[in-house]
C-alpha positions, 0 to 999 in steps of 0.5 A: 396490364398494370394493377395500378391502371386507372379507368379513364373518365372518357371511357366511363362516359362512353360506356355510360351511354353505350348500347347495352345500358340499363333502363333509365326509369328512376326519379328523385322520389324513387331514389329517396325511397331506395335510400330510406329502404336501405337505412331503416331496418331493425336497428332503429327498434333495437339499438336506440334503447340499448345505446340510451340505456348504456351510454347516453340516456335521454341524450341519445337524441344528440347521439343520432344528430351526431351520427347523422353529421358523420354520415353526411360527410361520406353522403356528400362525397358519394354525391359528388363522385356519383354525379362525376362518374355516372356509371353503376358500380358505386365505390368500386367504379370511384376507386378504379377511376382514382386509385387503380385496378387492384384497389377497385377489385378490393373494394368491389370484393369488400362490398359483398360483405355489405351487399350480399352478406348483409342481405343474408344476414337481414333475411335470417332476422327477417325470418325470425320476426315473421315466425314470431308474428305467426306465433302471436296469431297462433300459427306454428310452422314446423321448427325443422324449417325455421333455422339452419342446422347450426342456429337454434329457434325458439319455440312458442312454448320457450324451448329451443330447437334446431332446424334443417333449413331456414325456409322463410329466409330462403323464400324471401331471398328468392321472391325479392330476386325474382322481382329484381329480374322483373325490372327496376321500376317495379322493384322501386314501386315495391320498395316504396310500398314497403317504405310507406309501411315502415315509415307509417309504423314509426309515426303511429308509435310516435303519434301515440306515444307522445300523449303518454310521455312523462317529462321526469323521464327527460331529467337529467337529459345528460346523465352524469358520467360514471367515471368510465368513458363512454358511460353517460356524460359527454363521452357517453353521448359520442359513444352512443353516436358510434353505436347508432352510426350503424342505424344509418348505413345503407344510403350509399346503395342509391349510388349503385342505381345511377345508370338507371336514373333519369338526370343523375346529376341532379337526382343522386344527390337528392336521393342520398342526402334526402333519405339521410334527412328523412331518416334523421328526423325519424330517428329523433322523433322515435328516440324522443318518444321512447326515452320519454315513455320509460326511464332509459334505465329500463331500456337495457333489454332485448325488446326495449320498444316493448318496454316502452309500449308497455306504458301505453294501453295499446299492447297491439302496437307490439305486433304492429312494431314487429310488422314494421320491422319485417317491412324494414327488413324486406326493403333492406333485402331488396336494396342490398340485392339491387346494389350487389347485382349492379356492382358485379354487372360493372365488374363483369363489364370490366372483365374482372368477373365472367361475362354472365354477370353482365348479361342483360335480359332483352325484355326486362333490361336487368342483369337477370343471370346476375340476380339468379346467382345471387339468389342461389348464393344469398339464399344458401347463406340465409338457409344454412348459415348461422346469424352469429357468423354472417352477422359481424361481417357487414359493418367493417366492409361498409365503412372501408367503402366510405373511407375509399369514397372520401379518399377518392374525392380528394385524389380527384380533386388534385389529379383532375381538378378540371373535370366537370362536377355537377354536384361539388362536395363543400369544404374540401378538404375538411369534409372528406378528411372528416368522413375518413377519420369518422369511418376509421374510428368506427372501424377501430371500435369494431375489434380485432375479430372483425379485422381479421375476418376482413383480412381473410376476406380480402385474401380470398379475393386477391387469389381470384384477382390474380388468377382471373381479374387481372388477366381478363380486365378490359382496356380503356384505362389510362 
């Protein structure tokens, strides 16, 4: 079988309606909540202040709008392909149809960086915030169970200690994996509850902080450039847009649930674009209040939100923000593990991974064995790997996926123009080309170290593909 063999749209339609399908129980509301759950993490609470202090000043608000426009290019392309190719697998499946088997394998393997490694990264940060919140209430767990052997953990007295095993990180991955095994509807309900909590925290911060805004903090709205590109002025606004771009990443996980969605042709675009719109409004409101509470020059600190809260008499907001961050991390882990299991599920269905990844539970209708394997893999990473190792591996893989999706829209518009498209990306080829350009620029700014990690990861994946995947791939290709 050729490494360039493509999956036919006819085989996808048959597979989507096949006997062993996942349970369709998600509607537009569930998908919007999944998107918000994946997008809003701790980045909102940390990146906003730093980007304002170093690049954009109060005009960080404009940076969020520019970043949202950049993300919408990819979001529109995801919406077209998800409704045209209604099969779990997201970018992997789209690449299989438009670019062939080997490219599909590469992007499927690369998505592990976004979903599985991303979930491990977030679980480590989740653990740190939970421990910090426990310290606030006078609870001091044993340091040996709070961090990996290679990651020091700050104690309540300010000293640093090394652990043996990051127990909180492992426990949250285990708990969420068991919930995912229980069922997609139950998982979506839990995600919705968590999303309500973290959105409520953002709105409480905005609702209280707006009464303590000092208008002089908005002047100058766009600080004059220092003479260096990216340090204030319009170049700073653009640079900050690149920084906060990563606060939007995660909406693509909505497309991995297409086989568990009622009427995906209508619901998936609503989920993707609706979650982007909601998060954009929340980000703008949050940024407006933060830079209004305190001068942007004072936000270049590790905890910029705490600096802003100090301008109000409500210091209990600090603990509430920690709760919001923990809720944000929890929903991110849930959606990332959900997305990864569905991608492995469809890759296994195609024969590129062993059958165990596509075994469906007879009662819960979930790929339960895949969830268990991911629980052990991601849990081990969270428990033993230092944050510095896994934390830089996610963004470049995500952006590569965005490039593939935008390219897939262009290819299929010219190779399969007559195929039904329930949702059509507007202004083709402008939107896909802008999506490709935006994401490539972001990838360039990530630095050569991340490119080396990406190349090494792809090389490992190619070994697996050469010796296993291409020899076991199923027919149904064109």
